[in-house]
C-alpha positions, 0 to 999 in steps of 0.5 A: 465520480466514481469512473474516474481512472485512479491513479494512485501516487526527496530528494537528496542533493549533494551539497550548498544550498541545493541541500536545503531545499531537500530538508523535510518542512518544518516538524517533520519527523523523517522515518529511519527507515526511508531511503531519501531525507523527502519523507514522514513517518505515521504511526496508528494506535488506536483509531488514531493516525499520527502523522508527524510533520509534511512533505515536499511534493514530487518523489517522498517517501512515507514510513507507517508503523502500525502500533494497533492491535488490528489491520488498518488500511490508509487510503489516500485522497487529494481533497479541494482546497481549504477542506479540513480535518474537522471537516474530513471526519465530520464528511466520514460520520456521514457518508457518500455524499459528504466525502465526495464532496471534498475530494478533488475531482481531478486525479492526480499523477500515478500514485502507489501509496501505502498497502493494507497493514497487520498489527506491529508491521511497518512499510516503507512507500516512495513515490510521486505525490503533488502539492495539496492537502491528502486525507488519509482514511480507513474503510476497515469495517469494526465489529459494530459494521462501522468503517473506521473512518466514520469512528474518527480515524481520519487524518491530514498531510500537507505537501508544500514547497519545492518539488523534489525529483531525486529517486532512492536507489533500488536493488532491483525492480519488481514489475507487475503487467497484466499477467505477473508480478515478477521478482528480480534476480538475487532478491533478498527480502531486503532493501529498496525495490522499485515497483513498476507497473508495466501493464496497460492498466493498475496494478498494485503489490501486497505481501503477507507473512504466512504462519506454517501450512497456511496458503496464500488463499487461506489466510487472504480469506480471512483477511476478508472476513476481517474487512467485512465484519472486524474479525481477528485475521489469522493464517499470517501477516500484511507486512507491506507492498504498494498500493495501485499504479497507474500503467506506466507508473513506478513506486519504491517499497523499501523491505526488511522481510525474515526468513520465512514464506510469503505470499503476493498478489495484485489486489488490483486484479481480483474479479472473483473467487480465485487468485489472480494470475498475479500471485503466488508464493516465495520462500526467504532463507535465514541466510543471505548466501543461500541459494536453494532451487527454484521452482520449475513453474516461476521465472528465472531467479536466483539468490536466497527466494524461491518463488512461484509465479502464478495463482498461488491456488486456485481453490474457491473460498466463501470468504474469499469473493473479492477480497475486498479492503486490500488495495483497489479491492478495498471498497467491493464489500465494505457495505456494498463500498462508499463512492468516496472508497470506490473513487480513492481506490480507482484514481 
């Protein structure tokens, strides 16, 4: 099971009876920031996910708000038929084998679900989900060296009903390949962007707002320390992204970035103490009409963003290691990684 390839994975129609099919399931609280109607809002307070409704299969939006005072993740695993939230919570206290027994064997379609999120932040990801019940789990380590999932941070999300197939309108495409992350011309940090894996393996996108004089490497080193010890991260804030996408797959991220300096990377591509090729930093101006010059090391960009492609720094950090806990790299340092954790991040 640990070698299973991870392939992580609405519509609004114009009129008549077809529009009824696109309504979220009864009780759903569609998030206002979602770009499509087939959406669900999920909030985190304490060690709890509050799931406000359900989704139809196909193209679906998840808006997740972290109202807690610490970093959390929301790993999604398609569960075997009949598995309940109570069973999932019990298994999370028992370890690897118990969790493995609840996860569906077959891989899903290419996912691309919400990424690690800092306190006070909201991220909206639109992706492809097939029908079934999904487990939501947080593998961030607590201060007592116990993963949040083992402390009760689990929930379930039901995906059922007519499939939806209309994609959201995108302001541009962020492409990720085996050599870098490429931003669209005129990127403003506002609106919905397609995120497409054009490489030959899984890639991901994580975006962080950086404090003054803090590099991406320094901040992510602090995040990695959080993942291992439960201590607070300093130097920035994780504002969202898209968890690992299989090659050739597309998801969408809805952004509302304020002016400031940001770092980005593909956690799936971290292999050692350096930032991967899929990383860099950019600065958003206060005015959407600003047009600052672009770093000579970047590919051609226009608009209110200065982008530096390639590794933001190659310096080493004792805390960096494998940057476990963010996206596909999460399980590498969380107690050596639970087998279900490694598996979920490889699907």
